C-alpha positions in Angstrom: -1.0 -62.1 -7.3 0.4 -59.0 -9.2 -1.4 -56.7 -10.7 -0.8 -53.6 -13.6 -2.9 -50.4 -13.7 -2.4 -47.7 -16.7 -3.7 -44.8 -15.7 -5.6 -42.6 -18.2 -3.7 -39.3 -17.9 -3.9 -38.5 -21.7 -0.6 -38.8 -24.3 1.4 -39.2 -20.8 2.5 -42.1 -19.1 1.4 -43.6 -15.4 1.5 -47.4 -14.6 1.2 -48.5 -10.8 2.6 -52.2 -10.4 1.6 -53.9 -7.1 3.5 -56.8 -6.7 1.9 -60.4 -4.9 3.5 -59.1 -1.3 2.0 -55.7 -2.3 5.5 -53.5 -2.7 4.5 -50.6 -4.7 6.2 -49.5 -8.1 4.9 -46.5 -9.9 6.4 -45.3 -13.3 6.3 -42.0 -14.2 3.6 -39.6 -13.1 2.1 -37.6 -15.2 -1.3 -35.6 -14.0 -3.6 -34.2 -17.2 -4.7 -30.8 -16.7 -8.5 -32.8 -17.6 -9.5 -34.8 -14.6 -6.4 -34.4 -12.6 -8.1 -34.4 -9.5 -9.7 -38.0 -10.2 -6.8 -39.1 -11.2 -4.9 -38.7 -8.4 -8.0 -39.9 -6.2 -7.7 -42.9 -8.5 -4.3 -43.2 -7.7 -4.1 -42.6 -3.7 -7.1 -44.9 -3.8 -5.1 -48.2 -5.5 -2.0 -47.8 -2.6 -1.0 -48.9 0.3 -0.4 -46.5 3.9 2.4 -46.5 6.7 1.5 -46.6 10.1 0.8 -42.7 10.1 -1.8 -43.5 7.3 -0.1 -41.7 4.8 -0.1 -42.9 1.1 3.6 -44.4 -0.1 5.4 -46.2 -3.3 8.2 -48.0 -2.6 10.1 -47.5 -5.6 9.1 -44.6 -8.2 10.5 -44.6 -11.2 11.4 -41.8 -13.6 12.0 -43.0 -17.3 12.7 -39.4 -18.5 12.2 -35.3 -17.2 9.8 -34.5 -19.2 5.7 -32.4 -18.7 4.2 -36.3 -20.0 5.9 -38.4 -17.4 7.0 -35.9 -14.6 4.3 -33.4 -14.8 2.7 -33.6 -11.1 5.5 -34.7 -9.4 5.5 -31.4 -7.0 1.7 -31.9 -6.3 1.8 -35.6 -5.6 5.2 -36.2 -3.9 6.5 -35.0 -0.5 9.8 -33.6 -1.2 12.2 -33.7 1.8 13.1 -35.9 4.4 10.3 -38.1 5.3 10.4 -37.1 9.3 9.1 -33.6 7.9 6.2 -34.3 6.8 3.5 -31.9 7.1 0.5 -32.2 5.2 -2.6 -32.1 7.3 -4.6 -33.9 4.9 -2.4 -37.1 4.1 -2.7 -36.8 0.6 0.8 -35.9 -0.7 2.8 -39.5 -0.9 5.9 -40.4 0.3 8.6 -42.5 -2.3 10.7 -44.6 -0.5 12.8 -45.3 -3.1 13.2 -43.1 -6.4 14.8 -44.8 -9.5 16.4 -42.1 -12.0 18.8 -42.3 -15.1 22.3 -40.5 -15.1 20.5 -36.8 -16.5 19.9 -36.3 -13.3 23.3 -34.9 -13.2 22.5 -32.9 -16.5 21.7 -29.0 -15.0 19.0 -27.2 -16.8 20.5 -25.2 -19.9 19.4 -24.0 -23.3 20.0 -26.9 -24.4 19.2 -29.0 -21.8 15.8 -27.4 -20.5 13.8 -29.0 -17.8 10.1 -28.3 -16.6 9.3 -27.0 -13.2 8.0 -30.3 -11.8 11.4 -32.0 -13.3 13.6 -29.8 -11.5 11.8 -30.3 -8.6 12.4 -34.0 -9.3 16.2 -33.7 -9.8 16.7 -31.5 -6.7 14.9 -34.2 -4.3 17.2 -37.1 -6.3 20.0 -35.1 -5.6 19.5 -34.7 -1.5 18.9 -38.5 -1.6 22.2 -38.9 -3.6 24.2 -36.4 -1.1 22.7 -38.4 1.6 24.1 -41.8 0.5 27.2 -40.7 0.1 27.0 -39.3 4.0 25.6 -42.5 5.4 25.0 -44.8 3.0 20.9 -46.2 1.6 19.0 -44.9 4.3 16.1 -45.3 5.7 13.0 -45.7 3.4 12.2 -42.0 2.1 15.8 -41.3 1.3 16.6 -44.1 -0.7 17.7 -43.8 -4.4 18.8 -46.3 -7.4 21.1 -45.2 -10.4 19.9 -46.8 -13.7 23.4 -46.9 -15.8 26.4 -45.5 -15.5 27.0 -41.3 -16.4 29.5 -41.1 -18.7 30.8 -38.4 -17.5 32.2 -40.4 -14.4 29.6 -38.9 -11.8 28.4 -42.3 -11.0 31.8 -43.3 -9.8 31.5 -42.2 -6.1 28.5 -44.2 -5.9 29.0 -47.0 -7.6 26.9 -49.4 -4.8 23.8 -47.5 -6.3 24.3 -47.7 -9.7 22.9 -50.4 -11.9 24.5 -51.4 -15.5 22.8 -51.6 -18.9 21.7 -55.0 -19.3 21.7 -56.4 -15.5 18.8 -57.5 -13.3 17.6 -55.7 -10.2 15.6 -57.9 -7.9 15.7 -56.0 -4.7 12.8 -53.4 -4.8 13.5 -51.0 -1.4 15.2 -53.3 0.1 13.2 -56.7 -0.1 13.5 -59.4 -2.8 10.3 -60.4 -4.1 10.4 -64.2 -5.1 10.2 -64.5 -8.7 10.1 -60.7 -9.6 13.4 -58.5 -11.1 13.3 -55.7 -13.4 16.1 -56.3 -16.6 17.3 -53.1 -17.6 17.4 -52.1 -21.1 18.3 -48.3 -21.3 19.0 -46.1 -21.5 21.9 -46.7 -24.0 24.9 -43.5 -23.7 24.1 -40.4 -25.3 27.5 -41.4 -27.5 26.0 -44.4 -29.0 22.5 -43.0 -30.0 24.2 -40.1 -31.4 26.1 -43.0 -33.6 22.2 -43.8 -34.9 20.8 -39.9 -34.9 22.4 -36.9 -35.3 21.5 -35.3 -32.0 20.5 -37.1 -28.4 17.4 -36.1 -27.0 15.8 -36.8 -23.7 13.2 -38.9 -25.2 16.0 -41.3 -26.2 17.7 -41.0 -22.7 14.4 -42.6 -21.2 15.0 -46.0 -19.0 13.9 -49.2 -20.5 13.0 -51.9 -18.0 11.7 -55.6 -19.3 9.9 -56.3 -15.7 9.2 -60.5 -14.8 6.2 -60.3 -12.8 5.6 -64.4 -11.8 6.7 -64.9 -15.4 4.8 -62.1 -16.7 6.7 -59.9 -19.1 5.5 -56.1 -19.3 7.7 -54.1 -21.3 7.9 -50.4 -20.8 10.2 -47.7 -22.4 9.1 -44.3 -21.7 9.3 -42.1 -24.8 12.4 -44.0 -26.3 12.3 -43.5 -30.2 13.5 -45.9 -33.1 17.2 -45.7 -32.8 16.7 -46.9 -29.4 14.9 -49.6 -30.5 17.1 -50.3 -33.4 20.4 -50.3 -31.0 19.1 -53.0 -29.1 18.1 -55.4 -32.0 21.6 -55.0 -33.2 22.5 -56.6 -29.2 20.7 -58.8 -29.9 22.2 -60.0 -32.9 25.9 -59.1 -31.3 24.7 -62.0 -28.6 26.9 -60.8 -25.9 24.8 -58.7 -24.0 21.2 -59.7 -24.5 19.4 -61.9 -26.3 16.0 -61.7 -28.0 14.5 -63.7 -24.6 15.0 -60.4 -23.1 13.0 -58.4 -24.9 9.7 -61.2 -25.5 6.8 -59.3 -23.5 3.4 -60.2 -22.3 2.6 -56.7 -22.0 4.0 -53.9 -23.7 3.6 -50.2 -23.5 4.2 -48.7 -26.5 6.8 -46.4 -26.3 6.1 -42.6 -27.0 2.2 -43.2 -26.6 2.2 -44.8 -30.0 4.3 -42.3 -31.7 5.6 -42.8 -35.2 8.9 -42.5 -34.5 9.7 -45.3 -32.4 9.1 -47.4 -35.4 10.8 -45.2 -38.0 13.5 -42.6 -38.9 11.1 -41.0 -41.4 8.9 -37.8 -41.5 5.9 -38.4 -42.4 5.0 -35.2 -43.4 8.3 -34.9 -45.4 7.7 -38.0 -46.9 4.5 -36.0 -48.0 6.7 -33.5 -49.3 8.1 -35.6 -51.1 5.5 -37.9 -52.5 6.9 -41.3 -50.9 5.5 -43.6 -48.2 7.9 -43.7 -45.1 9.1 -46.6 -44.1 9.3 -48.5 -41.1 12.9 -49.8 -39.4 12.6 -53.2 -39.4 15.6 -53.5 -36.8 13.2 -51.2 -34.2 10.4 -53.5 -35.0 12.0 -57.0 -34.2 12.8 -55.5 -31.1 9.6 -54.2 -30.1 7.8 -57.5 -31.9 8.6 -59.4 -29.4 5.3 -60.3 -28.3 4.4 -63.8 -26.6 1.3 -65.9 -27.2 -1.6 -63.8 -26.6 0.4 -61.2 -25.9 -1.1 -57.5 -24.8 -0.2 -53.2 -26.2 -1.4 -50.6 -24.3 -1.3 -47.0 -25.7 -1.2 -45.4 -22.8 -2.6 -41.8 -24.7 -5.5 -39.9 -25.9 -7.5 -41.6 -28.4 -6.5 -42.9 -31.4 -7.9 -41.8 -34.9 -7.4 -42.1 -38.9 -6.0 -38.7 -39.0 -2.5 -36.7 -38.7 -1.8 -36.4 -34.9 1.4 -38.3 -33.1 1.3 -39.3 -30.7 -1.0 -40.7 -31.0 -0.2 -42.4 -34.3 -2.7 -43.8 -36.7 -0.2 -45.4 -38.9 1.7 -46.8 -35.9 -1.2 -47.8 -34.8 -1.9 -50.2 -37.8 1.6 -51.6 -37.7 1.4 -52.7 -34.3 -1.6 -54.4 -35.2 0.9 -56.5 -38.0 3.3 -57.4 -35.0 2.4 -61.6 -34.8 2.9 -63.4 -31.4 4.8 -66.3 -30.9 2.2 -68.7 -32.3 2.2 -66.5 -35.5 -1.2 -64.5 -34.6 -1.1 -60.9 -35.7 -2.4 -58.9 -32.8 -5.4 -57.6 -35.2 -6.5 -61.0 -34.9 -6.0 -61.2 -30.8 -7.8 -58.2 -30.6 -5.4 -57.0 -27.4 -4.6 -53.3 -27.9 -6.4 -51.2 -25.2 -5.5 -47.5 -25.3 -6.2 -45.4 -21.8 -8.1 -42.5 -24.1 -11.6 -41.7 -24.6 -12.6 -44.2 -27.0 -16.1 -44.1 -29.8 -18.5 -45.8 -27.5 -17.6 -44.8 -24.2 -16.5 -41.2 -24.3 -14.4 -41.5 -21.2 -11.3 -42.5 -20.7 -10.3 -45.4 -19.3 -7.7 -47.2 -16.3 -6.4 -50.5 -18.1 -5.6 -53.0 -15.2 -3.8 -56.7 -15.4 -3.9 -59.6 -13.2 -0.7 -62.0 -13.2 0.4 -65.1 -11.3 2.3 -68.1 -12.1 -0.4 -69.4 -15.0 -0.6 -66.1 -16.7 -1.7 -63.0 -17.9 -5.5 -61.7 -17.3 -7.1 -58.6 -18.2 -9.6 -57.5 -15.5 -11.4 -54.4 -14.6 -11.4 -51.5 -16.4 -12.3 -48.3 -14.9 -13.5 -45.3 -16.4 -12.9 -42.0 -14.8 -16.1 -40.4 -13.4 -17.6 -43.9 -13.2 -18.4 -45.0 -10.0 -19.6 -48.5 -11.0 -16.0 -50.4 -12.5 -16.7 -52.2 -15.6 -15.7 -55.9 -15.3 -13.7 -57.3 -18.3 -12.5 -61.1 -17.6 -11.8 -63.3 -19.9 -12.5 -66.8 -19.1 -9.1 -69.1 -18.0 -7.1 -66.3 -18.5 -3.6 -65.9 -20.4 -1.5 -68.9 -20.3 2.2 -68.3 -21.5 3.7 -69.3 -25.1 
């Protein structure tokens, strides 16, 4: 059985996947200022420990270097040679292997500012790349994989740890796990995004992965906005690199914390000024709308309210509710849209959890922060794939 935990970190992402052999994959590591110690404790309690009782993740994936995805890296993780681990309380996590996009090669500048945690992450990534160039993949705690090639040729010397867009990774920290794989859908090269947008942003350089977990599909796309999803649907229509089935999911982590900008090129505020309705991008919605039967959507965000906030966007939320699964049933009628942020009933953020198996995916415990008694919500029979 594989488990998936979406941590309640406000408008930010932290998703922990534990495969059936207990291999752990953490996608992003945002620590919010509110309830930081509680989130840290929830994460560490969810991890395996090595022979020295040090918590670790087999794979840490940083989708992109924004605060709401990397904020907390320095506090959560041991940085440097694992043999030099010196946290007496053993609260620092060792990332045995990290996956990062070619953004790691882009140094901070006026046009490419990096928060302190992103700088720390980049420094650690470069340390591991330098070690690889000298001695190969090396031991756990020093390993790294690069997700897609760098357009400026900076990955040419490390092709064996660089994975092409639309390739599939089936080795996690040196281990192959039966029926578990990661389909790489992004990032696109910056030049391709610029054809859709005037300016390439770090949001649109997010790593996008569709995980296949014993037949359950989990689609995660960081903060990727409409231009990226539009390009993915164009690739589907070309029929050469990916098919619509490569975008199918049982669980979707709604991009950019359910932001309107993942579904539309229109600015809602500008449309108000021009007295017109903003329009969704049909290609982006097609790419994000490949729901399997009884699929789930998870918004890693604050509570979604009928206001002008974005993210999360109430307008985007309502669009997602109109998406139909493979049986033609709308998400609104399926009732499987979940939000990690505070809701009107509990007033507490909640960790959204799933269990997957060859029989399908089912929602399991809903752990509320500062709540010593987990709330259990398990639908009978689980959910079978369509």
